[in-house]
C-alpha positions as CSV (number, residue, x, y, z in Angstrom):
1,M,33.1,16.5,13.6
2,P,30.3,19.2,13.8
3,P,27.5,19.0,11.3
4,I,28.5,22.2,9.4
5,K,26.1,21.2,6.6
6,E,23.2,21.9,9.1
7,F,24.4,25.3,10.5
8,P,21.5,27.7,10.0
9,A,23.7,30.8,9.9
10,F,25.6,29.6,6.8
11,T,24.6,30.0,3.2
12,P,24.0,26.9,1.1
13,L,27.4,27.4,-0.7
14,I,29.3,27.6,2.7
15,K,27.4,24.6,4.0
16,F,28.4,22.6,0.9
17,T,32.0,23.7,0.7
18,I,33.0,23.7,4.4
19,G,30.7,20.7,5.1
20,N,32.5,18.6,2.5
21,L,35.9,19.7,3.8
22,V,34.8,18.6,7.3
23,E,33.8,15.1,5.9
24,I,37.2,14.9,4.1
25,L,39.0,15.9,7.4
26,G,37.0,13.3,9.3
27,T,38.0,10.6,6.9
28,E,41.7,11.6,7.2
29,L,41.5,11.7,11.0
30,H,39.9,8.3,11.1
31,G,42.7,6.9,9.0
32,A,45.4,8.4,11.1
33,A,43.8,7.3,14.4
34,K,43.6,3.7,13.2
35,H,47.4,3.5,13.3
36,L,47.9,5.0,16.8
37,P,47.5,2.9,19.9
38,K,45.1,4.2,22.5
39,V,43.8,6.9,20.1
40,F,40.2,6.5,19.1
41,Y,38.0,8.4,16.6
42,N,34.3,8.2,16.3
43,H,33.7,8.4,12.5
44,D,29.9,8.6,12.7
45,V,28.5,11.5,10.8
46,I,26.3,13.7,13.0
47,T,22.9,14.7,11.7
48,L,20.3,16.6,13.7
49,E,17.6,14.4,12.3
50,N,19.3,11.2,13.6
51,W,19.8,12.9,17.0
52,M,16.1,13.9,17.2
53,N,15.0,10.4,16.3
54,D,17.5,8.7,18.6
55,I,16.4,10.7,21.7
56,G,12.8,11.1,20.7
57,I,12.4,14.8,20.9
58,E,10.8,17.3,18.6
59,A,13.1,20.3,18.2
60,S,13.9,22.8,15.5
61,R,17.3,23.0,14.0
62,A,17.8,26.4,15.7
63,D,17.4,24.6,19.1
64,F,20.7,22.9,18.5
65,F,22.7,26.2,18.0
66,S,23.1,29.1,20.4
67,D,23.7,31.6,17.6
68,G,23.3,29.7,14.3
69,V,26.9,28.3,14.5
70,H,27.9,27.4,18.0
71,P,26.3,24.4,19.8
72,S,23.6,25.0,22.3
73,E,23.4,23.5,25.8
74,L,21.0,20.8,24.3
75,T,23.6,20.0,21.6
76,Y,26.4,19.6,24.1
77,Q,24.3,17.3,26.3
78,I,23.3,15.1,23.3
79,W,26.9,15.1,21.9
80,A,28.3,14.1,25.3
81,K,25.8,11.2,25.8
82,D,26.4,10.1,22.2
83,M,30.2,10.0,22.7
84,A,29.9,8.2,26.1
85,N,27.6,5.5,24.5
86,W,30.1,5.1,21.6
87,I,33.0,4.6,24.0
88,I,31.1,2.1,26.1
89,N,29.6,0.2,23.1
90,E,32.9,0.1,21.3
91,K,34.6,-1.1,24.5
92,K,37.2,1.6,24.1
93,I,37.4,1.8,27.9
94,T,37.0,-1.2,30.1
95,F,35.9,-1.2,33.7
96,D,37.8,-4.3,34.8
C-alpha cells in the first residue's frame, strides 16, 4: 500500500486519517490473501526512510512524488525492485 502518511501534499490530519485507513485495509487484505491459493500480499509497510537506507541514496521526500501525491519515476523503480526481491526471497515464484 502506498505510504500516504508521507505524502507531502496532504495536511497532517489527512495523513493521519487516510494513512491509518490504508494500514487497516492492508491488514484486511493480508488476512484475505492468506486464505486464497496462489494469491500473495506483501504486508511490509513502506517508508521512504527505509527505502533511502536500503538503496543508499540521499533524496528528499519530494523526490519520491511527481506532484506531492503520485509516485515519481524513482518511486516506481524502487517499488518494482522491492516487490521483485520480495517475490524471489519469499519463493512465491520458483524457476524450476
